[in-house]
MILOGU-422461 format. One record per residue (C-alpha): residue number from 1; x, y, z. Coordinates in pm, whole numbers, plus 50000, padded with zeros to 5 digits. Example, Ala and Ser with C-alpha at 12.3 -4.5 7.8 and 13.67 -1.06 7.14 Angstrom:
% MILOGU-422461
- miza	xx	yy	zz
- 1	51230	49550	50780
- 2	51367	49894	50714
% end
This chain:
% MILOGU-422461
- miza	xx	yy	zz
- 1	39023	12959	52441
- 2	39157	13247	52660
- 3	39360	13200	52980
- 4	39079	13303	53217
- 5	38848	13043	53061
- 6	39121	12777	53096
- 7	39171	12860	53465
- 8	38796	12856	53522
- 9	38760	12511	53359
- 10	39059	12369	53548
- 11	38937	12497	53886
- 12	38598	12339	53813
- 13	38763	12009	53726
- 14	38974	12002	54043
- 15	38670	12093	54256
- 16	38467	11796	54133
- 17	38425	11495	54368
- 18	38700	11238	54335
- 19	38630	10900	54178
- 20	38597	10606	54414
- 21	38927	10496	54572
- 22	39106	10815	54453
- 23	39265	11045	54716
- 24	39374	11326	54489
- 25	39336	11442	54125
- 26	39611	11449	53862
- 27	39532	11623	53529
- 28	39767	11618	53232
- 29	39721	11921	53007
- 30	39837	11828	52655
- 31	39935	12118	52432
- 32	40104	11972	52123
- 33	40071	12303	51941
- 34	40243	12499	52226
- 35	39954	12747	52220
- 36	39977	12818	52597
- 37	40349	12766	52652
- 38	40416	13138	52710
- 39	40117	13172	52944
- 40	40153	12866	53161
- 41	40350	13055	53426
- 42	40055	13292	53469
- 43	39819	13013	53562
- 44	39753	12954	53931
- 45	39486	12722	54061
- 46	39280	12717	54380
- 47	39340	12359	54477
- 48	39627	12226	54266
- 49	39990	12277	54195
- 50	40121	12332	53841
- 51	40417	12144	53693
- 52	40560	12212	53347
- 53	40726	11928	53153
- 54	41036	12048	52973
- 55	41162	11721	52824
- 56	41455	11708	53070
- 57	41259	11690	53395
- 58	41045	11387	53320
- 59	41222	11162	53571
- 60	41204	11425	53844
- 61	40834	11480	53785
- 62	40770	11106	53783
- 63	40952	11072	54119
- 64	40760	11367	54262
- 65	40418	11234	54166
- 66	40475	10871	54248
- 67	40708	10890	54552
- 68	40766	11231	54705
- 69	40411	11376	54703
- 70	40110	11149	54693
- 71	39873	11395	54861
- 72	39843	11717	54658
- 73	39651	11774	54336
- 74	39865	11848	54032
- 75	39820	11995	53686
- 76	40096	11862	53461
- 77	40137	12083	53154
- 78	40285	11876	52864
- 79	40379	12050	52539
- 80	40562	11731	52438
- 81	40462	11462	52185
- 82	40597	11113	52137
- 83	40607	10889	51830
- 84	40596	10575	52044
- 85	40428	10521	52382
- 86	40741	10367	52537
- 87	40924	10701	52491
- 88	40689	10863	52741
- 89	40835	10823	53096
- 90	40510	10925	53257
- 91	40275	10702	53064
- 92	40197	10481	53364
- 93	40085	10787	53560
- 94	39895	10929	53261
- 95	39694	10609	53232
- 96	39528	10664	53571
- 97	39519	11043	53543
- 98	39273	11274	53371
- 99	39330	11463	53046
- 100	39274	11825	52955
- 101	39317	12005	52625
- 102	39245	12366	52542
- 103	39347	12378	52171
- 104	39096	12417	51886
- 105	39161	12069	51747
- 106	39078	11914	52083
- 107	38756	12113	52105
- 108	38660	11996	51756
- 109	38747	11633	51839
- 110	38532	11648	52149
- 111	38250	11802	51946
- 112	38270	11516	51694
- 113	38315	11244	51960
- 114	38652	11146	51816
- 115	38899	10961	52041
- 116	39185	11174	52167
- 117	39462	10958	52020
- 118	39779	11076	51843
- 119	39666	10909	51521
- 120	39328	11085	51513
- 121	39474	11415	51634
- 122	39722	11405	51347
- 123	39441	11353	51091
- 124	39239	11637	51239
- 125	39539	11859	51179
- 126	39569	11731	50822
- 127	39204	11821	50756
- 128	39202	12138	50967
- 129	39066	12344	50677
- 130	38776	12102	50636
- 131	38692	12097	51007
- 132	38688	12477	51023
- 133	38311	12479	50963
- 134	38048	12370	51212
- 135	37817	12210	50951
- 136	38101	11993	50820
- 137	38193	11885	51173
- 138	37827	11797	51227
- 139	37836	11567	50922
- 140	38140	11387	51059
- 141	37976	11352	51401
- 142	37670	11197	51233
- 143	37889	10949	51044
- 144	38116	10869	51338
- 145	38100	10501	51420
- 146	38390	10425	51654
- 147	38657	10588	51436
- 148	39002	10482	51559
- 149	39233	10472	51255
- 150	39377	10713	51001
- 151	39204	10517	50722
- 152	38868	10571	50887
- 153	38941	10942	50919
- 154	39011	10964	50546
- 155	38688	10780	50474
- 156	38472	10988	50707
- 157	38603	11314	50561
- 158	38542	11197	50204
- 159	38197	11065	50296
- 160	38108	11398	50457
- 161	38222	11587	50146
- 162	38016	11351	49930
- 163	37710	11407	50148
- 164	37643	11034	50189
- 165	37531	10841	50496
- 166	37802	10577	50517
- 167	38180	10558	50495
- 168	38203	10263	50258
- 169	38455	10310	49974
- 170	38193	10189	49724
- 171	37961	10472	49825
- 172	38237	10731	49800
- 173	38356	10623	49456
- 174	37995	10601	49343
- 175	37921	10956	49461
- 176	38232	11101	49296
- 177	38176	10935	48959
- 178	37807	11027	48968
- 179	37898	11394	49006
- 180	38053	11395	48656
- 181	38354	11260	48472
- 182	38513	11599	48405
- 183	38725	11661	48712
- 184	38734	12039	48665
- 185	38355	12061	48691
- 186	38301	11776	48937
- 187	38202	11965	49254
- 188	38275	11670	49488
- 189	38619	11607	49345
- 190	38701	11978	49358
- 191	38609	11979	49727
- 192	38847	11685	49772
- 193	39119	11903	49623
- 194	39022	12204	49833
- 195	39031	12011	50161
- 196	39326	11788	50076
- 197	39136	11460	50035
- 198	39221	11401	49668
- 199	39537	11199	49735
- 200	39353	10979	49983
- 201	39079	10928	49723
- 202	39318	10812	49451
- 203	39503	10591	49700
- 204	39171	10426	49785
- 205	39085	10391	49414
- 206	39419	10223	49338
- 207	39378	09971	49619
- 208	39013	09898	49540
- 209	39001	09893	49161
- 210	39360	09864	49042
- 211	39328	10185	48838
- 212	39651	10384	48863
- 213	39784	10639	48621
- 214	39980	10837	48878
- 215	39943	11210	48843
- 216	39740	11161	48523
- 217	39449	10985	48694
- 218	39121	11076	48532
- 219	38760	11006	48638
- 220	38645	10918	48286
- 221	38917	10657	48246
- 222	38844	10531	48599
- 223	38482	10466	48498
- 224	38594	10280	48185
- 225	38844	10079	48392
- 226	38585	09974	48653
- 227	38325	09878	48391
- 228	38564	09676	48178
- 229	38722	09503	48477
- 230	38373	09415	48604
- 231	38284	09275	48262
- 232	38568	09022	48279
- 233	38372	08844	48556
- 234	38104	08740	48305
- 235	38288	08761	47973
- 236	38602	08587	47852
- 237	38900	08818	47887
- 238	39012	08737	47530
- 239	38693	08908	47410
- 240	38840	09229	47551
- 241	39191	09174	47414
- 242	39375	09499	47348
- 243	39205	09677	47635
- 244	39445	09546	47899
- 245	39534	09895	48021
- 246	39173	09934	48138
- 247	39155	09598	48313
- 248	39294	09465	48641
- 249	39206	09099	48688
- 250	39316	09094	49058
- 251	39051	09361	49123
- 252	38783	09190	48917
- 253	38572	09088	49216
- 254	38564	09437	49368
- 255	38478	09605	49037
- 256	38204	09349	48965
- 257	38050	09397	49310
- 258	38066	09774	49268
- 259	37895	09771	48927
- 260	37646	09499	49021
- 261	37529	09686	49331
- 262	37489	10004	49127
- 263	37312	09825	48840
- 264	37046	09686	49069
- 265	36996	09999	49279
- 266	36713	10247	49234
- 267	36944	10520	49098
- 268	37121	10349	48808
- 269	37033	10614	48549
- 270	37375	10777	48572
- 271	37544	10439	48537
- 272	37365	10398	48204
- 273	37521	10724	48084
- 274	37863	10623	48217
- 275	37840	10289	48040
- 276	37753	10470	47719
- 277	38064	10685	47761
- 278	38276	10376	47815
- 279	38131	10209	47505
- 280	38219	10512	47297
- 281	38565	10550	47453
- 282	38684	10202	47355
- 283	38445	10129	47064
- 284	38273	09834	47230
- 285	37980	09796	46985
- 286	38219	09729	46696
- 287	38405	09476	46909
- 288	38092	09297	47032
- 289	37946	09272	46681
- 290	38224	09025	46599
- 291	38135	08793	46888
- 292	37890	08504	46885
- 293	37561	08551	47071
- 294	37656	08308	47346
- 295	37964	08520	47427
- 296	37740	08818	47509
- 297	37457	08662	47704
- 298	37597	08679	48058
- 299	37715	09041	48057
- 300	37473	09320	48143
- 301	37670	09632	48236
- 302	37693	09770	47880
- 303	37365	09878	47713
- 304	37513	09822	47366
- 305	37510	09446	47428
- 306	37131	09445	47402
- 307	37152	09639	47078
- 308	37416	09407	46934
- 309	37209	09100	47027
- 310	36896	09249	46873
- 311	37079	09350	46556
- 312	37215	08998	46516
- 313	36876	08833	46568
- 314	36685	09081	46352
- 315	36938	09038	46074
- 316	36884	08662	46087
- 317	36505	08709	46081
- 318	36540	08939	45781
- 319	36742	08662	45615
- 320	36463	08410	45687
- 321	36655	08249	45974
- 322	36423	08229	46276
- 323	36564	08008	46552
- 324	36271	07973	46792
- 325	36461	07817	47084
- 326	36751	08060	47050
- 327	36520	08362	47056
- 328	36319	08233	47351
- 329	36632	08150	47552
- 330	36784	08491	47479
- 331	36472	08681	47582
- 332	36439	08460	47891
- 333	36794	08544	47998
- 334	36811	08910	47904
- 335	36477	09014	48051
- 336	36609	08972	48406
- 337	36909	09197	48341
- 338	36969	09569	48369
- 339	36864	09805	48087
- 340	36610	09553	47955
- 341	36327	09802	48001
- 342	36494	10038	47753
- 343	36469	09781	47473
- 344	36184	09568	47606
- 345	35956	09642	47310
- 346	36222	09505	47071
- 347	36279	09188	47273
- 348	35905	09138	47320
- 349	35860	09168	46946
- 350	36124	08913	46850
- 351	35963	08682	47107
- 352	35634	08719	46921
- 353	35819	08644	46597
- 354	35944	08324	46760
- 355	35591	08238	46871
- 356	35459	08298	46519
- 357	35739	08090	46371
- 358	35666	07806	46614
- 359	35300	07823	46513
- 360	35410	07806	46149
- 361	35628	07502	46219
- 362	35348	07330	46410
- 363	35110	07388	46116
- 364	35356	07374	45829
- 365	35137	07126	45643
- 366	34881	07402	45603
- 367	34509	07412	45674
- 368	34316	07146	45490
- 369	34023	07060	45715
- 370	33711	06977	45512
- 371	33445	07020	45783
- 372	33318	07363	45897
- 373	33264	07256	46257
- 374	33618	07113	46277
- 375	33775	07431	46138
- 376	33566	07635	46382
- 377	33676	07418	46673
- 378	34041	07432	46573
- 379	34025	07810	46547
- 380	33867	07856	46890
- 381	34107	07602	47048
- 382	34432	07687	46872
- 383	34440	07890	46551
- 384	34328	08214	46720
- 385	34665	08228	46902
- 386	34831	08343	46579
- 387	34604	08648	46583
- 388	34716	08716	46940
- 389	35085	08687	46852
- 390	35034	08927	46563
- 391	34846	09176	46781
- 392	35113	09161	47051
- 393	35383	09210	46790
- 394	35226	09527	46657
- 395	35159	09667	47003
- 396	35533	09650	47072
- 397	35619	09769	46722
- 398	35413	10084	46771
- 399	35586	10148	47105
- 400	35919	10119	46927
- 401	35812	10385	46679
- 402	35753	10618	46973
- 403	36061	10532	47180
- 404	36292	10464	46888
- 405	36646	10339	46863
- 406	36829	10456	46553
- 407	37055	10150	46556
- 408	36762	09909	46533
- 409	36472	10098	46374
- 410	36539	10009	46009
- 411	36613	09646	46088
- 412	36294	09632	46292
- 413	36098	09746	45990
- 414	36254	09464	45785
- 415	36143	09220	46056
- 416	35793	09367	46035
- 417	35788	09292	45662
- 418	35866	08927	45739
- 419	35593	08921	46005
- 420	35343	09065	45759
- 421	35431	08800	45504
- 422	35394	08519	45759
- 423	35066	08647	45899
- 424	34891	08791	45595
- 425	35016	08574	45312
- 426	35053	08242	45493
- 427	34814	08243	45789
- 428	34528	08461	45667
- 429	34582	08345	45311
- 430	34590	07970	45366
- 431	34351	07953	45661
- 432	34118	08195	45483
- 433	34128	07989	45165
- 434	34050	07669	45355
- 435	33767	07834	45548
- 436	33620	07998	45235
- 437	33616	07660	45066
- 438	33451	07467	45348
- 439	33192	07727	45449
- 440	33086	07840	45101
- 441	32811	07580	45067
- 442	32671	07647	45414
- 443	32658	08018	45347
- 444	32501	07985	45004
- 445	32230	07740	45113
- 446	32159	07852	45470
- 447	32329	08188	45518
- 448	32496	08057	45834
- 449	32747	07797	45960
- 450	32581	07475	46057
- 451	32652	07287	46381
- 452	32785	07587	46574
- 453	32604	07823	46812
- 454	32445	08123	46644
- 455	32457	08483	46755
- 456	32087	08524	46676
- 457	32013	08270	46950
- 458	32216	08452	47217
- 459	31922	08592	47414
- 460	31737	08259	47424
- 461	32047	08049	47490
- 462	32196	08262	47768
- 463	31981	08546	47899
- 464	31643	08376	47896
- 465	31779	08056	48049
- 466	31935	08229	48351
- 467	31775	08197	48693
- 468	31960	08502	48825
- 469	31978	08865	48731
- 470	32186	08891	48414
- 471	32429	09157	48302
- 472	32537	09156	47937
- 473	32840	09357	47824
- 474	32852	09401	47447
- 475	33184	09540	47331
- 476	33189	09652	46969
- 477	33448	09456	46762
- 478	33582	09258	47059
- 479	33713	08971	46853
- 480	33767	08620	46990
- 481	34143	08634	47051
- 482	34110	08959	47250
- 483	33829	08806	47455
- 484	34054	08508	47526
- 485	34311	08743	47683
- 486	34032	08913	47878
- 487	33896	08581	48006
- 488	34243	08472	48118
- 489	34292	08794	48314
- 490	33949	08773	48474
- 491	34025	08420	48596
- 492	34350	08533	48757
- 493	34236	08865	48896
- 494	33886	08793	49026
- 495	33721	08524	49239
- 496	33515	08373	48962
- 497	33430	08091	48729
- 498	33501	08199	48372
- 499	33421	08006	48055
- 500	33506	08123	47705
- 501	33261	08010	47438
- 502	33182	08123	47086
- 503	32897	08178	46847
- 504	32874	08256	46477
- 505	32805	08618	46396
- 506	32511	08705	46176
- 507	32601	08809	45820
- 508	32711	09070	45737
- 509	32942	09100	46038
- 510	32878	09467	46105
- 511	32747	09654	46406
- 512	32382	09709	46316
- 513	32326	09340	46234
- 514	32531	09204	46525
- 515	32367	09432	46781
- 516	32023	09337	46650
- 517	32104	08966	46668
- 518	32189	08995	47038
- 519	31850	09145	47125
- 520	31542	08931	47198
- 521	31348	08860	46880
- 522	31156	08602	46684
- 523	31247	08742	46345
- 524	31501	08984	46205
- 525	31415	09181	45895
- 526	31542	09485	45703
- 527	31391	09787	45533
- 528	31559	10037	45306
- 529	31616	10379	45454
- 530	31528	10687	45255
- 531	31888	10807	45265
- 532	32022	10469	45149
- 533	32126	10149	45315
- 534	31928	09912	45533
- 535	31772	09937	45875
- 536	31754	09619	46083
- 537	31426	09539	46256
- 538	31355	09295	46540
- 539	30995	09178	46516
- 540	30918	09494	46322
- 541	31092	09733	46566
- 542	31401	09941	46503
- 543	31720	09810	46661
- 544	31906	10142	46646
- 545	32092	10225	46967
- 546	31818	10464	47082
- 547	31552	10191	47059
- 548	31732	09892	47212
- 549	31604	09963	47561
- 550	31247	09944	47425
- 551	31317	09615	47244
- 552	31449	09462	47566
- 553	31152	09585	47770
- 554	30905	09438	47518
- 555	31032	09094	47617
- 556	31100	09164	47986
- 557	30983	09488	48143
- 558	31256	09459	48409
- 559	31525	09527	48149
- 560	31743	09824	48070
- 561	32002	09918	47805
- 562	32290	10140	47917
- 563	32598	10294	47761
- 564	32938	10237	47926
- 565	33053	10589	47843
- 566	32752	10730	48031
- 567	32763	10524	48349
- 568	33141	10524	48399
- 569	33140	10890	48498
- 570	32845	10860	48734
- 571	32860	10841	49111
- 572	32802	10498	49259
- 573	32452	10581	49383
- 574	32350	10727	49047
- 575	32444	10426	48838
- 576	32313	10181	49099
- 577	31974	10352	49074
- 578	31966	10276	48699
- 579	31982	09899	48752
- 580	31774	09876	49068
- 581	31493	09623	49019
- 582	31621	09518	48677
- 583	31656	09151	48583
- 584	31833	09207	48251
- 585	32094	09480	48204
- 586	32261	09534	47866
- 587	32569	09757	47874
- 588	32711	09871	47541
- 589	33084	09934	47525
- 590	33271	10077	47226
- 591	33649	10105	47228
- 592	33796	09901	46944
- 593	33557	09999	46666
- 594	33558	10361	46783
- 595	33940	10369	46766
- 596	33930	10241	46408
- 597	33748	10557	46303
- 598	34048	10760	46421
- 599	34327	10549	46276
- 600	34377	10188	46177
- 601	34697	10192	46382
- 602	34496	10273	46695
- 603	34307	09943	46683
- 604	34548	09712	46866
- 605	34623	09959	47150
- 606	34245	10000	47179
- 607	34215	09623	47230
- 608	34430	09650	47542
- 609	34229	09951	47658
- 610	33907	09756	47600
- 611	34032	09470	47819
- 612	34115	09716	48098
- 613	33781	09896	48074
- 614	33575	09576	48065
- 615	33758	09440	48371
- 616	33674	09763	48548
- 617	33312	09733	48438
- 618	33297	09378	48575
- 619	33419	09507	48913
- 620	33151	09778	48907
- 621	32882	09520	48834
- 622	33002	09295	49115
- 623	33079	09561	49377
- 624	32826	09835	49299
- 625	32539	09644	49142
- 626	32573	09317	49335
- 627	32576	09118	49011
- 628	32714	08766	48990
- 629	32619	08652	48638
- 630	32777	08844	48351
- 631	32800	08763	47981
- 632	33061	08945	47775
- 633	33019	08929	47400
- 634	33054	09132	47080
- 635	32859	09227	46771
- 636	33139	09104	46539
- 637	33514	09060	46510
- 638	33752	09218	46263
- 639	34037	09166	46019
- 640	34347	09379	46053
- 641	34677	09385	45868
- 642	34941	09650	45921
- 643	35101	09650	45578
- 644	34938	09837	45288
- 645	34722	09618	45069
- 646	34824	09537	44713
- 647	34593	09519	44415
- 648	34589	09142	44458
- 649	34418	09198	44794
- 650	34128	09383	44632
- 651	33841	09292	44401
- 652	33581	09493	44205
- 653	33218	09438	44300
- 654	33131	09400	43924
- 655	32759	09483	43970
- 656	32559	09763	43808
- 657	32497	10053	44045
- 658	32118	10017	44037
- 659	32148	09674	44198
- 660	32360	09792	44490
- 661	32195	09848	44826
- 662	32493	09840	45065
- 663	32858	09799	44979
- 664	33161	09794	45202
- 665	33511	09649	45201
- 666	33398	09304	45312
- 667	33038	09255	45194
- 668	32788	09351	44927
- 669	32408	09359	44953
- 670	32213	09390	44628
- 671	31864	09363	44499
- 672	31767	09027	44365
- 673	31920	08931	44033
- 674	32274	09062	44068
- 675	32549	08817	43973
- 676	32886	08970	44077
- 677	33206	08799	43970
- 678	33471	08679	44219
- 679	33236	08704	44519
- 680	33076	08421	44716
- 681	32696	08428	44753
- 682	32549	08430	45104
- 683	32182	08358	45172
- 684	32075	08686	45329
- 685	31863	08657	45648
- 686	31754	08306	45553
- 687	31640	08414	45206
- 688	31322	08583	45334
- 689	31402	08925	45186
- 690	31418	09096	44849
- 691	31796	09114	44872
- 692	32099	08902	44795
- 693	32435	08917	44971
- 694	32790	08850	44858
- 695	33131	08837	45019
- 696	33495	08827	44899
- 697	33701	08518	44977
- 698	33982	08498	45234
- 699	34095	08846	45345
- 700	34031	09018	45011
- 701	33869	09365	45019
- 702	33614	09506	44775
- 703	33750	09813	44599
- 704	33593	10129	44734
- 705	33694	10492	44754
- 706	33825	10623	45083
- 707	34046	10492	45360
- 708	33996	10217	45614
- 709	34148	09935	45414
- 710	34355	09777	45691
- 711	34089	09742	45961
- 712	33774	09583	45820
- 713	33479	09369	45916
- 714	33156	09256	45756
- 715	33294	08945	45590
- 716	33308	08574	45667
- 717	33664	08523	45787
- 718	33699	08342	46117
- 719	33841	08660	46268
- 720	33516	08842	46178
- 721	33264	08564	46234
- 722	33380	08397	46555
- 723	33208	08602	46823
- 724	33322	08541	47183
- 725	33084	08470	47468
- 726	33248	08494	47809
- 727	33030	08330	48074
- 728	33140	08500	48397
- 729	33011	08388	48737
- 730	33134	08575	49042
- 731	33179	08340	49336
- 732	33090	08482	49673
- 733	33271	08334	49973
- 734	32948	08182	50097
- 735	32861	08009	49768
- 736	32870	07629	49759
- 737	33074	07627	49439
- 738	33344	07839	49598
- 739	33351	07639	49920
- 740	33380	07309	49732
- 741	33657	07432	49501
- 742	33832	07701	49705
- 743	34180	07597	49591
- 744	34066	07603	49229
- 745	33928	07958	49239
- 746	34169	08129	49480
- 747	34443	08285	49271
- 748	34794	08250	49410
- 749	35137	08330	49273
- 750	35342	08039	49148
- 751	35632	07936	49371
- 752	35989	07831	49300
- 753	36211	07580	49475
- 754	36582	07513	49474
- 755	36662	07204	49268
- 756	37036	07174	49330
- 757	37105	06911	49593
- 758	37440	07037	49720
- 759	37440	07298	49996
- 760	37813	07364	49985
- 761	37979	07647	49790
- 762	38345	07616	49697
- 763	38383	07890	49430
- 764	38330	08265	49422
- 765	38122	08216	49105
- 766	37872	07929	49099
- 767	37535	07832	48951
- 768	37218	07684	49100
- 769	36908	07532	48940
- 770	36553	07626	49034
- 771	36209	07485	48956
- 772	35875	07662	48911
- 773	35646	07427	49102
- 774	35316	07521	48935
- 775	35242	07625	48579
- 776	35084	07968	48532
- 777	34716	07896	48479
- 778	34369	08022	48569
- 779	34436	08031	48944
- 780	34815	08052	48940
- 781	34963	08386	48842
- 782	35317	08471	48740
- 783	35557	08604	49002
- 784	35902	08759	49006
- 785	36159	08645	49262
- 786	36486	08803	49373
- 787	36759	08562	49484
- 788	37066	08650	49690
- 789	37287	08517	49969
- 790	37324	08661	50319
- 791	37526	08575	50625
- 792	37368	08488	50959
- 793	37330	08857	51048
- 794	37138	08932	50726
- 795	37420	09115	50546
- 796	37405	09050	50171
- 797	37715	08866	50049
- 798	37633	08807	49681
- 799	37488	08981	49382
- 800	37112	08964	49324
- 801	36962	08744	49055
- 802	36605	08755	48924
- 803	36367	08482	48816
- 804	36048	08573	48630
- 805	35835	08268	48702
- 806	35574	08284	48425
- 807	35604	07943	48259
- 808	35276	07798	48135
- 809	35401	07456	48022
- 810	35266	07144	48189
- 811	35605	06983	48130
- 812	35812	07034	48446
- 813	36138	07037	48250
- 814	36019	07352	48072
- 815	35980	07526	48407
- 816	36343	07518	48523
- 817	36582	07811	48566
- 818	36957	07835	48611
- 819	37106	08130	48797
- 820	37472	08223	48829
- 821	37579	08392	49155
- 822	37889	08596	49240
- 823	38005	08615	49601
- 824	38142	08943	49731
- 825	38509	08972	49823
- 826	38484	08884	50192
- 827	38632	08631	50431
- 828	38412	08324	50470
- 829	38421	08065	50746
- 830	38354	07702	50662
- 831	38195	07662	51005
- 832	37943	07948	50970
- 833	37600	07926	50813
- 834	37501	08132	50510
- 835	37160	08158	50352
- 836	37010	08166	50003
- 837	36713	08402	50014
- 838	36428	08362	49764
- 839	36223	08679	49799
- 840	35901	08770	49622
- 841	35968	09101	49444
- 842	35624	09230	49541
- 843	35700	09173	49909
- 844	35370	08990	49968
- 845	35535	08662	50066
- 846	35794	08592	50333
- 847	36133	08505	50180
- 848	36232	08139	50163
- 849	36572	08060	50316
- 850	36802	07771	50236
- 851	37108	07712	50454
- 852	37451	07679	50287
- 853	37814	07637	50388
- 854	38090	07829	50212
- 855	38434	07672	50195
- 856	38664	07893	49987
- 857	39030	07865	50076
- 858	39153	08192	49931
- 859	38864	08432	49966
- 860	38988	08780	50057
- 861	38864	09029	50312
- 862	38765	09387	50238
- 863	39055	09606	50137
- 864	39243	09818	50385
- 865	39265	10094	50128
- 866	39527	10306	50296
- 867	39802	10060	50391
% end
């Protein structure tokens, strides 16, 4: 600032009206840098006298201003500075006088709204190079929140360099480490060096984390230090013996809070990479492999822990050791922790192994029911679940083949071999043998299973009996266990009454017979086609897909047959026009069987896709078509095994070629007189044809050239024969059924409550018990809750724990959870109130709050990092 500008500003100041009760104006001009010392004698003012402090005239000036002249205005030029206020003889006058500064630092301080104190002025000088840019000063001004100390000045400068929005040491350390562990290429750290903030940074790091290697401090080793020190909060320190140089127990709480906050933030990707670096640096996987599973369960900051746990469990499974409770408890605990999503398919798979093993233990005596109806009932009530576990296992297994993890992949394939043995050899083998034995007589004499509903009666039993407009969704190869999953989701996701029933598929269990059986008819018959094979007729009419609309209309003119793939792409008005005035609407859907023509491995993913598409179709029927009564069924089920079949799984048809009419993997139709070995006879279409039918036992396939050995249908296994019938009734708000049973049909998330009776916390680390009040069921859906403590102002004072409330057990003891909490390193008052917050992760429910007291004698406050 030039002299003329100074004089102009000072004259303006002295010309301003005086404050109330003031009779004159005194202005002290501070010039610590002596920038105007040689020009002060040139300055004359319009309405004020100028006095220059020399260091030896302080007493005289004080006497002049306070005794000799109390009338005139004065400018007191002070190029002096004092270390202590009591050294300044004029301080009492300065306190009621005004201040003026014309140096660059003062202008900058004013620009940034910094207090004009010696402490702050000194720090501005220290960081003069940094403040020599307007955009950097603007960042400091934006961060400025009543800065009064040197420590705060260090923090605000580092925060501005980092480009973050707060001055918290956690945020600064986080930003620096995130910018890279190589200091020479870390742009933030290099700016610290450029602007002189590097020493303040390392001083802060030492105080906060305990990491101190003097002039050899290194960001990579800092990251290792923080991670390992944090790990000691949840892992016994002896498990990290030999790594003492990376650990500071007194700083354990800070490091844990730092890592925990980062782990559960939205930008933890870089932390994953840092943790991987730390694992490699100190060879953690090799160390953790020597520990027992229970020693690893509580620690989440290192990704390799998940891999070590999975390797241990998969090795045990490969060695025929499957501990159901251990696996379930491990998955329960690990799924709420960081990095779970990266190995979720592996954990989900071992959980399915545990489910399959539990099923095996529950049915270890085998399957020896001697009545067809009883076997059928047991399958539709219970046995089908094994098919679901197997399907879920292979869905996850296929995901693992895509995502991959070289440490686990081979072991996972060994586990898959064990799963195949349990499912194919034990379940399909023994259940199939029992079923083949008990149903053989029925099939030979009647060609059907007695005492169970029949697919050929579907139209009469369901469609014809309905008083309302009926929609029928027929999904090709939607087997019973998949339909069970669909029904469960429909109950939870829609306002409806859903019943899952079953019927016995017509033999052979293939599309052209199953589709024909679902159409209205009095009699089904077959004729040979000129190009080979059989055509199925309903009362003499073709039941090919192009003629099904005609067959429906012959029984009820207000009927229509549609294809899902055609209507799904139509506009709402277009597809609504197709069903207008129709009483019976058949919609044919093909996802599972269609996928099998591409690859056997595509079948199980297609089952999930089929569920999604059918749910969407139900919504279209309800919302666009105004339908309320929907039946969802299939033409047949299927058998699927992942592992290649052996010769023992196959059988020759052993019939002369001239007898053969149709032959596939799971059935054989011949002209009368054929007597094949090893195949069971089935009375074909009630015996009113010129043909005989045969089927292999259990899950055996008939030898035939070509592929498609793993996914098959056409036979008599329960998986092929048990056809689902989902009876879906949409409940409008005005319906009597809905009004009477509103609580039953309204789907709500399950809730959790605190079980622990005590509301007093006396340790920095403590555990609480929680209870899932309702079991997940038709009208109670799973929910995820986040749990954490706050003070009365809402500031979070603990780490965040997660509960996935998805328990289905009716036993309340099976629906309990135990969560361990870690309080942050703060001062707590035993007279203040603190709150446990139970927040729905989706944000749809208001958080529950439980009041607590905290009485910890030696809790520490936040660090003053620069003392």
